[in-house]
Every structure is written in structure tokens, then in C-alpha cells.
C-alpha positions in Angstrom: 19.0 -13.6 -40.4 20.6 -12.7 -37.5 17.4 -12.4 -34.2 18.0 -10.8 -30.9 16.9 -12.6 -27.6 13.9 -10.8 -27.4 12.7 -10.9 -31.1 13.4 -14.5 -30.9 11.0 -15.7 -27.7 8.2 -13.4 -29.0 8.0 -14.7 -32.2 8.2 -18.9 -30.8 5.2 -17.3 -28.0 3.6 -15.8 -30.9 3.4 -19.2 -32.6 2.6 -21.0 -29.8 -0.7 -18.8 -29.2 -1.3 -18.6 -32.8 -1.7 -22.5 -33.2 -3.4 -22.9 -30.1 -1.2 -25.6 -28.6 -0.6 -24.2 -25.3 -4.4 -22.6 -24.9 -5.0 -19.9 -21.9 -8.3 -19.5 -20.7 -10.8 -16.2 -22.2 -10.8 -14.6 -18.7 -8.4 -12.0 -18.8 -6.8 -10.7 -21.8 -3.1 -11.5 -20.7 -1.2 -14.4 -20.9 0.5 -15.9 -17.7 3.7 -17.0 -18.6 6.5 -19.0 -16.9 10.3 -17.6 -17.1 12.9 -20.6 -17.1 16.3 -20.0 -15.5 16.2 -16.8 -14.1 19.5 -15.4 -12.9 20.0 -13.5 -10.3 22.2 -10.5 -10.3 24.8 -12.8 -8.7 24.4 -15.4 -11.2 24.2 -17.6 -7.8 21.3 -19.7 -9.2 18.8 -20.1 -11.4 14.8 -19.6 -11.0 11.5 -20.2 -12.5 8.7 -17.3 -12.4 5.6 -17.2 -13.3 4.2 -13.4 -14.1 1.7 -11.4 -16.4 2.6 -10.5 -20.3 0.3 -8.3 -22.0 0.8 -7.8 -26.0 -1.5 -5.1 -25.0 1.0 -2.7 -23.9 3.1 -2.6 -27.0 0.1 -3.3 -29.7 -1.3 0.1 -28.3 1.7 2.1 -27.7 1.9 2.5 -24.1 5.1 2.2 -24.0 6.2 4.8 -26.0 4.1 7.6 -24.2 6.9 10.0 -22.4 5.3 9.7 -19.2 6.5 5.8 -18.7 9.8 6.3 -19.9 10.5 9.1 -17.9 9.9 7.2 -15.0 11.7 4.1 -16.3 14.8 6.3 -16.5 14.4 6.9 -12.9 13.8 3.2 -11.6 17.2 2.7 -13.4 19.0 5.3 -11.3 20.8 5.8 -8.0 19.0 8.2 -5.5 22.2 11.1 -5.9 21.0 11.6 -9.7 18.2 13.2 -10.5 15.8 14.0 -13.4 15.4 17.7 -14.1 11.7 17.5 -16.1 8.3 19.4 -16.9 6.0 18.1 -14.6 2.9 18.4 -16.3 4.8 16.6 -19.6 7.5 14.5 -18.0 9.9 15.7 -20.7 13.2 15.4 -18.9 15.4 18.2 -19.9 18.5 17.0 -18.1 20.3 14.8 -15.7 21.6 16.3 -12.2 23.5 15.3 -9.3 21.4 16.0 -6.6 24.3 16.9 -4.2 25.3 20.1 -6.8 21.7 21.2 -7.1 21.3 21.3 -3.4 24.3 23.1 -3.1 22.5 25.8 -5.5 20.5 29.0 -4.0 17.0 29.1 -4.4 17.3 32.0 -6.0 19.6 29.7 -9.1 17.6 27.2 -9.0 14.3 29.2 -9.6 16.0 31.4 -12.4 16.9 27.7 -13.7 13.2 26.8 -14.0 12.3 30.0 -15.7 14.9 30.1 -18.2 13.3 26.5 -18.3 9.3 27.9 -19.3 10.6 30.7 -21.5 12.7 28.4 -23.5 10.2 25.5 -24.0 6.9 28.2 -24.1 5.3 27.2 -20.7 3.7 29.6 -18.6 4.9 31.4 -15.3 3.5 29.0 -12.7 3.9 25.6 -15.0 5.6 23.2 -12.3 9.6 21.8 -13.1 10.1 19.1 -10.5 13.6 17.2 -9.7 13.0 13.8 -9.4 15.6 11.5 -7.7 16.8 8.1 -8.6 14.1 5.6 -7.7 16.8 2.6 -8.3 16.8 1.4 -4.0 12.9 1.5 -4.1 12.0 -0.6 -7.4 13.8 -3.6 -6.5 11.8 -6.1 -9.0 14.2 -8.7 -9.0 13.0 -9.2 -5.1 9.0 -9.1 -6.1 9.6 -12.2 -8.3 8.2 -14.8 -6.1 5.8 -12.8 -4.7 4.2 -12.2 -7.6 3.8 -15.9 -8.8 1.9 -16.0 -5.2 0.0 -12.8 -5.6 -1.8 -14.7 -8.9 -2.4 -17.3 -7.6 -4.7 -15.8 -4.8 -6.0 -13.4 -7.3 -6.9 -16.2 -9.5 -8.8 -17.9 -6.5 -10.7 -15.2 -6.1 -11.9 -14.4 -9.9 -9.9 -11.3 -10.0 -7.6 -10.4 -13.1 -4.6 -11.4 -11.6 -3.3 -7.9 -13.6 -3.8 -6.2 -10.8 -2.0 -8.1 -8.3 1.2 -8.0 -10.6 0.7 -4.4 -10.8 0.1 -3.3 -7.5 3.0 -5.8 -6.1 5.6 -4.0 -9.0 4.3 -0.6 -7.6 3.9 -0.8 -3.9 6.4 -2.3 -1.9 9.0 -3.8 -4.5 11.7 -3.7 -2.3 10.5 -4.4 1.5 7.6 -4.7 3.4 7.0 -1.4 4.6 4.3 1.3 6.0 3.5 4.7 4.1 3.8 8.0 5.4 -0.5 7.9 5.5 -0.2 4.5 6.9 -0.9 2.0 4.4 1.1 -1.1 5.4 1.8 -4.9 4.0 2.3 -5.8 -0.1 -0.6 -4.4 -1.2 -0.4 -0.9 1.2 -3.8 -1.5 2.6 -4.9 1.4 4.7 -5.6 -0.2 8.6 -9.8 0.8 8.1 -10.0 -0.4 4.8 -8.1 -4.1 5.1 -10.7 -4.3 8.8 -13.7 -3.7 5.7 -12.4 -6.5 3.6 -12.1 -8.8 6.9 -8.9 -8.9 8.3 -7.5 -8.1 11.6 -5.6 -4.9 12.0 -5.7 -4.1 15.9 -3.1 -3.3 18.8 -2.1 -6.9 19.1 -2.1 -8.2 15.6 -1.8 -6.5 12.0 -2.7 -9.0 9.4 -1.5 -7.2 6.6 1.8 -8.5 7.0 0.3 -11.3 6.3 0.9 -11.6 2.3 -1.9 -14.3 1.3 -4.4 -12.7 3.7 -3.2 -9.1 2.7 -3.3 -10.5 -1.2 -7.0 -11.9 -0.9 -8.1 -8.4 0.7 -6.9 -6.3 -1.6 -8.5 -8.6 -4.5 -11.9 -8.2 -2.5 -11.5 -4.4 -2.8 -11.0 -4.3 -6.1 -13.8 -7.1 -6.8 -16.2 -5.8 -4.4 -15.7 -1.5 -4.8 -13.0 -0.4 -7.3 -14.2 -2.6 -9.9 -18.1 -1.9 -9.3 -17.2 2.0 -8.5 -15.5 2.3 -12.1 -18.1 0.8 -13.7 -20.4 3.2 -12.4 -18.8 6.2 -13.6 -18.4 4.8 -16.9 -22.1 3.8 -16.3 -23.0 7.6 -15.7 -21.6 8.8 -19.1 -22.5 6.4 -21.3 -18.9 5.0 -21.8 -18.6 1.4 -22.8 -17.2 -1.1 -19.9 -14.2 -2.9 -21.1 -13.1 -4.8 -18.5 -10.2 -6.5 -20.1 -8.4 -3.0 -21.7 -5.6 -1.5 -20.8 -7.1 1.9 -20.6 -10.3 0.7 -18.0 -7.5 -1.7 -15.9 -5.6 1.6 -15.6 -8.7 3.7 -14.2 -9.5 0.7 -12.0 -5.9 1.3 -10.4 -6.3 4.8 -9.8 -9.9 3.7 -8.3 -7.7 1.4 -6.0 -5.2 4.5 -5.1 -7.2 7.1 -4.9 -10.2 6.1 -3.6 -13.8 6.4 -5.9 -14.8 9.7 -4.9 -11.1 11.6 -6.0 -11.1 10.1 -9.4 -15.1 10.5 -9.9 -13.9 14.2 -8.8 -11.7 14.1 -11.6 -13.8 12.5 -14.6 -16.3 15.5 -14.1 -13.2 17.9 -14.6 -12.5 16.1 -17.9 -15.5 14.9 -18.8 -14.7 12.0 -21.2 -17.0 10.8 -23.6 -15.0 7.7 -24.5 -12.8 5.0 -22.7 -9.4 5.5 -24.3 -5.7 5.8 -23.7 -6.3 9.5 -24.2 -9.0 9.2 -20.9 -6.0 8.2 -18.7 -3.2 10.3 -20.4 -6.1 13.5 -19.4 -6.1 12.3 -15.8 -2.2 12.3 -15.9 -2.5 16.4 -16.5 -5.6 16.7 -13.8 -6.2 17.9 -10.4 -9.7 17.6 -8.2 -10.0 17.2 -5.2 -7.3 14.6 -3.4 -6.5 13.6 -7.0 -3.4 15.4 -7.4 0.6 15.0 -8.3 0.4 11.4 -6.2 -2.4 9.6 -8.2 -1.5 11.4 -11.2 1.3 9.3 -11.2 0.4 6.2 -10.5 -0.9 4.6 -13.6 2.1 6.0 -14.9 4.3 4.1 -12.3 1.7 1.2 -13.2 2.7 1.3 -16.7 6.7 2.0 -16.3 6.8 -1.2 -13.8 5.4 -3.5 -16.0 7.7 -2.8 -19.0 11.1 -2.7 -16.5 9.3 -6.2 -15.2 9.1 -7.3 -19.1 12.7 -6.0 -20.0 13.8 -7.6 -16.5 12.8 -10.9 -17.8 14.0 -10.8 -21.0 17.2 -9.5 -20.0 17.5 -11.9 -17.2 16.0 -15.8 -18.0 16.6 -18.7 -20.6 13.3 -19.2 -22.3 9.8 -18.4 -22.0 6.8 -20.5 -22.0 2.8 -20.2 -22.1 1.9 -22.2 -18.8 -0.5 -24.7 -19.7 -3.5 -24.4 -17.8 -7.2 -26.5 -17.8 -9.6 -24.0 -18.6 -12.0 -26.5 -16.5 -10.0 -26.9 -13.6 -9.9 -22.5 -13.9 -13.1 -22.1 -14.3 -14.1 -23.8 -11.0 -12.2 -22.0 -9.1 -13.2 -18.9 -10.2 -16.5 -19.7 -9.2 
């Protein structure tokens, strides 16, 4: 029977985990694996990288949702192309050349948007977006070495390294840069947050530029604010706290990005009664306070980035091994 590379690797990985030959600690619901013989774009060298692999993305069918699929498509497209899409569902209507769309009169653009609303039975105020390709920004190959370092820093601080990997994939995958609102560094920390987490940020020094210090500050932010605030919001609604589940981790990421106050306002609108995929997908349709389009997109981008990383790893490496760890040392490291 013929098996493709990904199926074979998944089978071997599953056997190792099942028989317990390469046991992982059970603090977090993920597997730390090493991609061996990773090929660079120009095939100039072979490297090994560690990263987080989470089967729940596939077991729970997060990879089948339209929104991550939409963003994955954009992550593979150059910025001179764009997708015309329905904002609420991220359903792709068609791919267009940005130059050609820009040349159209506004009246013609509106007519196209109206025809889409009519064809799909949408309301007159339904938003139709033109979203350009993001390939230049989401250079995941460049961020691979940083993921390893981020995993180690978060583990030392007792924080699920899932967050390190995901934030690095979303925030600054191609270079160190400052956002339009002033967030800076690999983990895109705002100045006041960075200072609150113990970093020096003044006219002489900005420790957000230091990867290890920035990573530690980000892990502290998640550990001391994002997770406690998420737990508080869930407890207020009598929703069970499930720190190892994907929906919970995505909710924490929303707090990291939008702030607890804005996420709380969004939850007040949707009034969830349980934690689930539905909670997250409903957040994608919800606006409240400053929780708007960019906030809605954040966990969509998280899922898309994680799935694209998996695809890149499987496409570009020779083999994947579960990492062997010392559970006793791991326990001591996290205390």
C-alpha cells in the first residue's frame, strides 16, 4: 500500500506515542517534536528544529473551518493579488489582481459588492472585503529558529509553549517591527505592558528588542494576566475551565491581543454557556467595544499559522521525532 510522506510520519509518530517509548510530560496537551533535515529554500543546508505539534487541531476539525482556510490561502499569495470575500464567513468569491481592482471606478466596485450580496442572499450592509496576499509578511521559515527559543523560555516560566509558538507565527514572522499602535518586538508588546512585565523601555533602551527578555515578558503576561482573566470570565459564567483545549487557548490569545476588557464585552454580547469551538467561531462574528475586525481575525490567524507551519515542516524535512524529555527535570524546571 502506498502512503504519502505525511501519512507515514503521522503513523510512526502515533506508534511511538501509543507504546510510550518516547513519553512526553502531561502538563500541556501537545507534543514537542523535532523536524530533522529541514531543507532551506535554496537547499543550501539542512537544519533541525523543535516545534509544538497539536493533534487536537485535526481531531476537532479546526483545520476544516472556512476562516483558517481563507487566511492560509492568503498566506500563500503575493501582495499583488487579493481575494474578494464575504466578511462574516470569509467565504472566498474570487481571486483578483490588486492593480485591476484599483483601476475600477468606485461605482463599479460597489456594483460588484451589491451583486455578491444579492447572489448570496446577504443583507444590504453585509461587508464584502478585498483582502490582499500576505505571503511577504508570513515568512514562517524565517521564524523557525525563534520558535525553539520561545518554547524554552515559556517552559522555564511554567507557561504552555503553545502560546510562544503561536504568537511568534502571528506577530512578527518575517522581521522585527513596530505596529501602527506601538507594539514592538517578536511578541509585539505595548510599551506600558512591557514595563509592567519588568522590561526597560525608555529613550535609551528598549528591551523588547531582546528576544529572551521579550519572550519572558510575554510569558509573564500570559501567566499573570491573560490566563487569570480568562479563568475569571469563564467562572463568572459557570463555564468549565479547560486549559488544554484549543478553544480555551484561542480565548487566552484573544485576551493577549485585545485585552481582557474587550473580550469580556464580546462575551457579554454572545452570552456563552459552555466552552467550545462554537464560542470561538461566534466571537469571529461579534463586535463589542474595541473588539472588532482585527480582534475577530486573531484566532483565525493563529489557526491558519499553525496549520501552515505543519504543512511547511512536513513538506521540507526528512523525518520528525518526538522529543525525549526527562519528566523529573521538566517538573523541577516549571516550579
